[in-house]
Residue, then its C-alpha position, 0 to 999 in steps of 0.5 A: m500500500g502506498t502512503e497517503e500522499d501517493v493515494i492523493e496524487a493518484l486520485t488527483k491524476l484520475a480526476a484530471e484525466n476524467e476532466g481531460l486535463t493534465v495534473e498541473e492544469y487540474k491543480r490550477k483549476l482547483q486553486d482558481e475555484q478556491l480563490l473564487e470561493e474565497y472571493k465570494r465569501s469575502r464579498v458576502t461578508e463585506e456586503a453584510q458589514k456594509a448593511k450592518a453599518q447602514h442599519l446602525a447609522e439609521i438607528k443612531n440617527r433616530f436614537p442619538d443616545v445609543e452608544a453602540q459602535s457595532i450592531e452587535q453591541l445594541p441593547n437586546y441585540e438578539k431580540y432585534r435580530k429576530l425581528m429583523m429576520t421577519n423582514l416586517f420591520s425597518p432597522s429603526e422600527a425593530f430596534e424601537m420594539v426592543y429598546d428599553k426607552t426608560k434608560s433614556n431621559k429624553a425618550q422617557g418624556e415622549y413615552e409618558r406623553q404617548k402613553a397618556l394619549n393612548e390611554s385617553k383614547e381607550h374608550l374608542r377601542s371596540i369592546n369585542p376585539k374580534t369585530v375590529v381585528g377579525a379572527l386574530k387574538p388581541i395584542p397583550k396589553s404590555e406589548y400593545e403600547v410598544y406597537r402602537r408607539v412604533f406604528p401610530n398610523l396603522s389601523e387596529k387590524d393592521l397593528v394586530k396582524k403585524y404583531w402576530d406576524s412578528k411572532k411567527l419565528 
């Protein structure tokens, strides 16, 4: 029996013959394919980094108190990532869904104002949620305020649909 190198050389020669190439041509072809794969991987990584930088810039533009230097450093990054994977939200919308606004003094006042406004309109909501949203279950009260704040222009039906679509992970 030959050594492992002899076996590899014999297999390389056989593969080259099957493709109608010399051993050297076959080895060059393999190297070219490897270089092409490495290039493709680097391009995908580069595009992903570019998209992450754009997402972070959008989030920082809307939330100036965010101090993260990379998207992975965002507070509640895993929840943010899951929301982004649904393709239902923009980066700033997804971040707002998971961002703990109570940490931001500036945002706290806006949050309290919007909460009071939402509560003042409680009497306008239907008593029977099925008449408003069809067969979908209503949004839990703790999450409703967040969704209403992030999507103030959505109808009640669309808001409930967006909520339940985001939970189908």
